[in-house]
N, C-alpha and C positions, 0 to 999 in steps of 0.2 A: 504493499501499499504506499508507504513512505517513498520508495522508489517511484511507483507510477506518479505520486503528486510531484515529485522532483522535475519529472519528463514534462509534467504539464504546465509548473511552474516556468520552468525553462523555456518551453515551448512558446509562451503567452509573453514573454519578459526578457530575457537575455539576447542580445545581439551578438553573436559568436564575431570573432575576427576571423578574416579570408574565409567566408565561408557563404556557399548558396544559402540565403536566409529562407527562400524557399524550401529548398532540398532537404534543409536542417529541419525545418518545422515537420517535415513529413517522416523523415527518418528517426527524428528524438536523438537526445542527449545518452552519451555513455556516461554512467558517473563513476566517477572514481572515490574511492573511499579510504583507502591508506597505503600505505609502501613502505618498503625496508629493504634497505642495500639497492639491488640493481628490479625488484619486483615490484609491482603495484597491484592493487587488489580491485575489484569495482564494485559497486553495489550488491551484485548478486552472489558475490564470494569467488568469482571469476579470479583467478592468480595469472598473471602475465609477465614475461621479461620485457622491461622497457629497453628496447633495443634503439631508443633514440634521445634517451633522457631528457623526457619531457618534452622541450624543443630547443634541442641541442643544449641544453643548460644544465641537468642536474648531474654536473662531473663527478660530484664527491658522492653521490648515490645518497637514496633517502635514509632519512632516520638516524643522522648522527646527534645524540645525546648533548654533545659539547658545542653543537653549533645552536642548537636551540637553549641550552644553558646563556651562551654569549647573549644570544637575542634578550630572552627574559632579563637577565641581570642588567643589561643596559636599560631596558625599557623599565625596571626600578629605580634605577639609578637618575638617567638622564633622558626621556624616551625622546625628545626632538630640542635640538638646538640649530639656530638657524648660522648660515655664514655670513649672512650680511651683517652690516654695521662693524666691520672687523671681529667680528664673534666667531666659536666654532668650538670644537669639541676635542677632546683627547683621542677614541676612535679613529676621529677622518682623519686628523693630523697624522697619527701613526700610521692607517694606510695610505695616505698620499705619501708619504715615505720609505714604506715599504716597497710600494710598485716602482717608485723614482728607482729605487736601489737595485730593484732587478729587472727593470727594463732596459732594452737595448741602449748603448751610447749614451745620449745628453739627454734622454726623454726624461727631464726631471722634473718636470713640471706637470701637476693634476689636477683636471676639472673635473667635478663629479657630476653624474647627470644620471636621471631615472632608469634608464636603459640604454640599448643601442641605438636607437631611432634618433634619441634627441642628443646621442652623444654624437652621431652624424650631422645634424642641424648645428649643433655648437661649432663644429668644425668649419662648416661654411661661412657662419659668422667672424669666428676668429681668423681665418683666412682673408677675408674682406678684409676686414680691420688690420690686418698685417700687410696686405698690398696698399690700403689707404697709406699706415704709417709711415712706408718706406717708398713713399711718393710715386706709389705707380697704380692709379685708380684704374688704370686703363685693361691691367691684368685682372679681367671679370669674367672667364669663360672655364668653365670646370669639365672635365673628362672623366667617364669611368666605363666600365666594361661589358658588352651585352652579356647576357644572360649571370650579370653579378646583381647582387641585393646589397642595399645600404638603407634600411627599414622602410618603414611605412608611414614615417610623417610626412607633411604637404612637402618640403623640400627634399626629406630622403627620398620619398617614392619617384621622384625625376632624377635621382642619381640609379636608383634601381632600375635596371634595364630587364625587367620581366612584364610581358603585354597587361597580366591580371592586373598590376598595380597603376598602370596607366590608366587603363580603360574606364571611360566615364570619370575622371578626375581633373580633367586638363594638363595633366604634366606628361611629358617635361617639359620644363620651361626652354626658351631659347636659347638661355645661356647652358643649358647641360646638354653634353653630347657623348656620343658613344664610339669607341672602336671595336671590333670583332673580339672574340673569347679566344682563348689560346686552345681551347675544346679539342684534345689532340685526337680523339676517337672521331671528328667531324668535322676536321679543319683541312681544309681547301689546301693547305700548303703540305699536308701529309701528315704523318704522325712522328717524324723523326725530328728531335730535340730542336737542332741547329736549323730546321726549316720554319718551325713554331716559332722559335725565336726571333727569328730573322724578320718573318710575317709579322707580328705584333710591334717588334720594331719600327716595322716601315708603316704600319697602319699608324701609329702615334704620331710620326713624323710626320704623315701624311695630313693628318687630323688638325695638327698644330699650324701648319703650313696654312688648310683649306680656312683656319679661322683667324689669319693674319698675323700666323708669327707666333715663337714664344713670347712676345711683348704686351701679347692677349692672354695667354693662358695662366690662369692663378694656380691650377691644382689638378692632380690626376690621381683616380681614387681606385682601389684594387683588393681583393681579398686574397689572403697567400693563398687559399684554395677556394674557389666559387662553392658556397654553400647550398643555398635555394635554389639556384642554376642548375643544380643535379652534381652537386660533389664534384666539380669540375678540378683536377690536379694540373697544374702545370708543369712544364718538364722542368727537372735541374736546371739551374742556372737564368730562369726564367722571369723570377721576378730580382734577382739581381742586375740583369741587363736593363730591367725596366726602370728600376730604381736609379741607375748609372744614367740612363738618358735623360729623366727628369732633372738629375742635378747639373748635367749639362747643357739645359735647355732653360735653367732656372725656374723650374716648376715645380710649386711643394708637391711630395710623395707623401698621400696619405694611406697609412695599411689599415685596413678595417677587419680588426682580429675579434670583434665582436663573437664570431663563432668558434675561431680556431685557437682562441687565449685560453690559458689556465688547464694547459696539459692535452688538449684535445689531440694534436697530431705527434704529441709525446713531450718535446720542452714545454716551459711554462707558456713562451710565446712562439707562434710558428715561424716568426724573421727569425730566430734565431738558426733555425735548419739553414739558413743560405748566409748569415750572418750580417744581415742591411740591417740600416737603421733609417726608419722612416721618421721625417719631419713632423707629422701627428701620426699618434695611434690610437685608435678606439678600441675600448673593450667594455664585455657586461657580460650578461650570461654566466658565465662560469666565475665570474670574479665572485660570485657570493652563490654559487651551487644551485642558483635558482630560487634560494630559499626567503630571499626578500627581493626586493626590485632594487636596482643600482647598476651605472653603467660608468665610463670614466673617459677622459681625453686625456692622452698624455702628450705632452708637448716639448718639442727641442728645446732648447735653451736658446737659439737664435730666434727662433719664433715669438717667445715667451719675451724674450728682452725686446725685440723690435715692437712688439704692442706696447709693452711698457713704459718702453721710453718714447712711443710715439704718443700716448695719452699723457704723459708727465703727471700732474697733480689731476686730471680730469678723470672723473669716474668712468668707466667702461661698463655698458649697460647691457651686459649679458647674466641672467641668473634665472636659478629656479628654487621654489619654495623647499623642495626636498633635497636639493644638491646638499652633498656629504652627511647626511641623514646619520645621525649617530648609532640608530640602530642596524642598518643596512652595514655602516662601517665596520660595527663590532663582529656581526657575520663573515664578512671579508676578511677580517685578520683571522680569524678561527680558520675560515676556510684554506687562508692560505696556509696556515699551519697545518693543516690535514694535508696539503698537497704534498708538501714539503718531507712530512713526517713519513711518507709511503706509498701515496695515492700515486704521486707521479710514476714511481717506480714500478706500480702494480698496473698503472696504464700501459707503460710501454711495453711490459711482457703482454698483456690481454691484448693491445694492439696488435702485436706480430703475429700472434693465434689467432684474432679476427682475419687478419688479411689471409694468414695462410688457408683458414678454415673456407672464405669467400671465393679463394681464386679455386678449390677445389670444385668449384660448381661450374667450371667455366667450360666442361664440355657437355651440358645440360643445353637441350637444343634451343632455349629461349635466352639462352645468355650470351650477349655481343662482348660486351667488356667489365670486366672486375677491375676496380680500380679505388685509390684511398691513401691515406700515409695516418699511422698508428690508430686511435678510435674515432676515426672519422674516413668513413667509405661509402662503395656505393656500386651496384649491379644493374647494368642496363640491359633490360632486355629488347630483343629484336625477333619476327619473325623469319629472318633471312638474315643469316651472319654475313653470306660473301655481299650483301648487297646493304646490310646494316640498315634493313628496314626496321622501323618501330612498330610496336603495339598497333593496331586500329584503334582510332578514338574511340568506335561504336562500341569497342570491349570494355570501356570505361575502365582503363586499368587503375589508375588511382584509388577509386572507390572498390572495385573488386577484390584488388591486390589487396589493400588495408582490412579489408573484412576477413578475407583469407588469414591474413596473419594474426589478426585477432582472435578469430576462432581456434588458431594453431597455438595460442598463448603467448603471442609475440606482437609486440607494437613497434612499428617501424614508419619511415616518410615514404608514402607510395606517390611519387611524383605522376603528374598527368601523361606526360610521354612515356612513361611504361621504367623510370630510373627508380630502383628502391634505395632508400638514403639510409645508414645507419651510422648511430651515435651513441654508443651505450656508455653507462656510466664508468669511471676510472674503476672503480671496487669491483668490476665483475670477476667472479671467479674461474677457473679454466671450464668448469661443467656449464656455468651460464655461458659464456661463449660457445661453445659448443652446440647448445641448445639453440641459441641464436641461430648459426650457421645449419643444424638439422630442421628446424622450425621454417627458415627460408625454404630450404629445400622442397619440403612437402607443400610449402606454396608454391611454389615455381612448377611442381607437377598437378596440381590441381587447376593451375591457371594453363597449362600444355592441354589439358582434357578440355577446355571451354571449345565448345560447337565453333564460335566464332573465330576463335584463335586458330584453332584448325582448320578451319575452311579457308582464311587469310594465308596459313603457310604453304595449302596445297598447291 
């Protein structure tokens, strides 16, 4: 009765994110009741392995009492403190220092947000201020990458390059531009790393030239691995080459680590994989392991000093009520302690096992490519391996595959083009990783038996 009443209340009142409103009303909500480790339990008592860590975010896993205690203790002592008026709280100060100490290079300055989308919005404001302060207001064009995701806010959705986030919203704006993705599985330049890198460098140079040259372009945004575009992994050397070109052209390089940060690819930050230092870096999700909302912009000393010196004694008018919330900061400190106390190491081991297990599916008739790094992976499904033909849209791969995986006791991300996304918690055991792989195999076998999929393969 309780479950039924929740479904009806949800249907009547809750507007869900990134959903077909009418479709959701018809299907009804799946209510989650509890979670522990890498397992979630729904309102009917069904237990599932969360192979997607909530929304790429519960990196530490569910149910850590020490995180709960950190939040509760902070709420008892100081539940809120503004950062306005020169005020602050100890957890926020210590978390800023801890992030700066661990971030690449001179990313020594931290601006706290509520999540990833407003972190991206904040970078746009900071970059515009930076270019104005250095006497180059004409550098007002921004470039990102097709199939990239940089949030769902009004400005961030324009930097995002996924059609569903544009349709009906009047974005992107005329100052937001895209270059093709590195997407090695479907890159016209081929799959060889050197060719993919050369194509991306040429595309960025061409776009800059088309916009009037480097004196017009303010910044370039990229994810170390494109997440919502289908877990698209660039070839080795790609991100370093793009960063070097941006430095050559005097274009700020923004690394969006909202998904890849905090152990998701192995190290604390994915930029460490190739030793690059961005001018700005955004984080969220794993920053608090999803237990409470928080994001952050990490800013290089150069960017910070240009803004600070340009403003002088004037107020820089950018702020949020809940920026540097002390409860979120206390959680972030405890989550960071857990990462460095063994979760990062376990995530590296689990990530190797996950990639090995998923690659064992490569001979399945529906598997076109397995790709990933650490605990971030994807399996791209096709009906013709030679032609790389995607699953037919009529087979509703996103909904059907998600439903089948759910029925098999597994939560994954099923993209509309037939890509399956994986981002399990770093706490996963070997048995849980093996179960993710086997339940994926069962889901693929059931999909292969679909009459419309069989017909498309004939």
